[in-house]
N, C-alpha and C positions, 0 to 999 in steps of 0.2 A: 820755539816755545813748546813744541809738541813732543820733544824727545822723551820725556818721562812717560807720558800716556801711550805713545806709540811703542816704546820699549816694553811696557806692561802687556801690550797686545802681542808682541813678538814672543814674550815669555810663555804664552799659552800654546805655542806651536807643538809642544811635546804632548799635548793632550787634546787639541782641537784641530780639525782640518783647516787648511789655508783659506777655504771659502768663508768660513765663519770668522776667522781672524781678519781677513780682508774687508768683510762687511762691517766689522766693528771699527776698523781704521777709517773707512770712508764715511759711513752713515752716523756713527756715534762720535767720532773724534775729528771729523772734518778734513781728512787728508785727501789730497788729490789722488785720483785713481791711478794716474800714470806713476806717481811717486810710490804708491802702495805696490804696484807691480814691479817696480825697480827694487824695492825692499825685498820682495819675494825672490827675485833673481839672486840677490846676494845672500840671504839667510839660508839658502839651500846648500851653500858651499861649506864643505868641511873636509878635513884631511890633514896633510902635512905641508911640506915645502912646496908641493905641487900647487896647492891653493894659493900660496903667497906669490908664486911665479905667475900664475894666471891673473891674479889681481894686479900685479905690476905691469902686465901687458895691456890691461884695461885702461883706455884713455881717460875715462871718468875718474879713475883712481890716480893716475899719473898726474893729472892736472890739479889735484887737491893736496895741498901741503900737509894737512892734518892726517889725511889717510896714509900718505907716504910715511909720515913719522910713526904712525901706528904699526905699519909693516916693518919699519926699521926696528922697532921695539920687539916685535915678534921674531925677527931674524936673530937678534941678539939672544933672546930667550932660548930659541932653538939651538943656538951654538952651545949655550950652557947645558942644556938638557942632553945634547949629544956628548958633551964631555963627561957627564955622569952616566952615560949609556942607558938612558931611560926615554929616549926620543920615541921609541916604538910604543910607549904607553901614553902618548900625548896626542890629542886631536885638536886642531885649530878649527873652531866651530863658530861661524858668524851668527848663529841664531841665539847664542848665549846672551842673556840679558840680566843685569842686576841693577841696584840702585845707582844710576848714573849721575845723580846729583853731586856726589862727592868722589867717585872713583875717577882717577886721572890717567890711568894707564891700563895695563893688562888686568883682566879679571879672569877668574877660574873657578871651576867646580870639580870636585873629586867624586867619581862614581865607581862603584864596584859592580861586579856581576850580580850581586845580591840586591843592589839598590837601583839598577837600571829601570827606566820606564817600561810599563807593559805595552803590548801592541796598541796602536792608535784606537781601534774600535773598542777594545776593553777599557782604555783610558777614558774615552768619551762617556761610557756608562758610569764609570766610577766618579767622574767629574760631576755628573748630574746628581749622583747620590750625595756627594760631599758639598754641593753648592750651598745648602742651607747653613752649614757649619762654617763656611769660609767667609772672610772679609774681603774688602777691596784693597787692602794694603799691599802694595807691590813688594814691599820688603818684609812681609810677614814670615814667620817661621813656618815652613811647610813640612816639618818633621813627620806629621801624621797625615799628610795628604796622600790618599791611596792612588790618586791618578798619576803619580810619578814614582811608582814603586814605593820604596821607603824614602826616596829622594836622594840627593847628593849627601855624602857623608861628611863633606867639608867644602867650604867655599870662601872666597875672599877676593882681594885684589889690591891694586896700588892706589894710594890716596895721598899725594904729596902736599896738598893744601889744607887738609882737614885739621891737623894738629896745630898748624900755624895760626888758624883762626882763633884758637883759645890761648896759645902761648905768647902771641905777640912777637914771635921771633922770625917771622917770615916763613918761607917754604921749608918744610922739614920732610925729607923723603921717608915714606912709610909704606910697608906692605903688611897687610893683616890677613888672618885666616881664622875662621871659626869652625868648630867641629860639632856635628849633630849627634849629641850623645844618645838621644832616643833612637836615632836611626842606626847607629853603630851597635847598640844593644839588640835592636830588632834583627839585624843581620847575624850577630853572634848567636842569638838564641835559635834562629832558624838553622844555622849550621850545626849547633849542638844537638838539636832535635833530629837532624838528619844523620848525625853520627851516633849510632847506637852504643858505641863504646864510651862516649863522653859522659862525664859526671853531670847530674842534674844541677840546674841553677838553684842555689839555696836562697831562701828568703830571710834567713836568720843566721847568726854566728853560733848559735847554741850547738854544742857537741853531744850532749847527753840529755835524754828525756827520762825522768824518773817516774815510773808508773807502778801501779799495784793492782792485784786482782785477788779474788777470793770467792768462796762458795756461799752457802746460806749463812746469814748473820754477818756478812762481810762488813767491816766498819769503814773501809776506805783507806786505812793506814795513813791518814793525812799527816799526822805528826811524824811518823816514821819517814815518810817521803820528804818532809821538810828537813829532817835531820840528815838524810842521805844527800840531799841537794846542798845543804850547808857544808857537809864534808867535802864535796866536790868543789864548791866555791872557794873554800879555804885553800884548796890545793891549786887554785888557778884554772880549774876546768869549768867551762861554761855549761851550765845545766839549768833546766827548768822542769816544772811539773804542773799538772792540772790542778787548778785551785778549788775545784769542786770537792765536797766532802767524800762522796762515793762515786767517782767517775767510772763509767763502763770501760772495760778493757779495749773493745774495738774503737771507741771514741778516742782513747789515749793513743793507740797505734795510728789512727787516722791523722791526729794532730801532728805526730812526729813525722809521718810520711809526707804530709803536705808542706811542712816546713823544711823538709830535706835534712832532718837531724840524723846523723849517721849512726848513733848508738842509743840503746835503751838499757836502763837499769831497772829490772823488774823485781818488785817485792811481793812475796807471797806469805801468808800467815804461817805456814809450816816452815818455810825457809827462814823466816824471821826468828822463829823459835830456835833454830840451829845457828843463828848468827850468820846467815848466808843470803846472798842475792844472786840474781841471774843477770849476766851481761850479754846483750844480744846486738849483733851488728845488723842494721836494717838493710833490707833489699837483697839479702843473699838468695840465690836460686834454690828451688826445690831439690832435695837430695844432698845439699851441702852438709858437711859434718857438723857445722855449728849453726844450722838454720834455726834451731830452737833456743840457741843461746848456751852460755857456759856458766856453771855454778861456781861462785868464788866466795871466800870469806869476806866479811865486811872489812876486816883489817887489811885485806889485800886489794880492796876495790880501787883505791887511787892509783897504785902502780899498774894494775891491770888495765884500767881505762887509759891511762897515760901512754902505755906501750902500744895499745891498739890504735890510739889516735896518731901516734908517730908513724906506725906502719901504713895507716890509711893515707896520711899526707904524702908519704913517699910514693905510694901507688898512684895517687892523683897527679903528683908532679911528673911522673913518668908518662902518664896519659896526656898531660898538658903539653909536654915537650913534643910528643908525637903529633898532637893536634896542631901546634904552631907550625911545625915543619910542613905538615900537609897544606895548611892554609897559605903559607909563604910560597910553596911551590905551585899551588893550584889556583890562586886568585890573582887575576890581572886587573889592576886599577887603570882606569882611563881618566885622564885629566883634560878637561875641555877648556881651552883658553881663547880669548878674543880681545883685541885691543879696543879701548874706548876711542871712538873717532869723532866725538862731538855730535852736533846735530846736522852735519852736512847732508843735504839731500832729503831731509825730513821737514 
């Protein structure tokens, strides 16, 4: 009857020392100290087929049919992993714990180098900082738990009896997995920030920011900005503008930069009188020939912007392909798996 509470204690081993976990098991959850020490002996084991071989030689395991069935399941899994040539990316880890109320077989977590737990001492400090925000729910979403890096990026397991409880059709074999979207984005963002050649993550789909500037007596050219935006919208180009009557130019540039908008169409009073606007690609380095933008006739604005967007997309696709290749070759995922063995010994 203690399997859930003890499993929740084991789940803390990635961020708390064994002494604290053992104390919780014995003093708070009423577990016999000898049993707690035996759990510690087992949860330290992790590796590959060597771990399974060692467990099969253990008389305590050999005499327990449920444990032997769990090892048989792991042997079969390892055979399949070996067939896919990914066995070197998998770790058999007996400390892995999830919601064992409904899992009936192998459980697993997917961890990347970017989501691995920090060193234990660091994790303990982070755990204390995060304690006020955490609940006692063993199955809670730990996407934002700093004490386990960004956490596993995916996790799940086998639950042969869960669906049958609701369908009335008896046992239905099932294996499920859930992905931590927040965690995946956290890792992706960190990698992009580390890669100076990667494009910035955009917070909007807008491609063009329509802005205006002028000297003394500047009216803001709000109506003209609206008309240019309407022209772009009609052509299927995503555009926006500041809704203030007379926005300051630095504020307009800041809004475009913060949103990651790649192009600006700049209206000036003198240029307007000539039927022209300036098209500027944001983020160009100093000294670039088009750093200050290119003057175009209003009649040529749509094709000019469209062509520039096409070239921009092509450049980004090339960078994305290079980035994916680098990640594929450089990131090694580790899948931790452990069979559910019931409450034997607990």
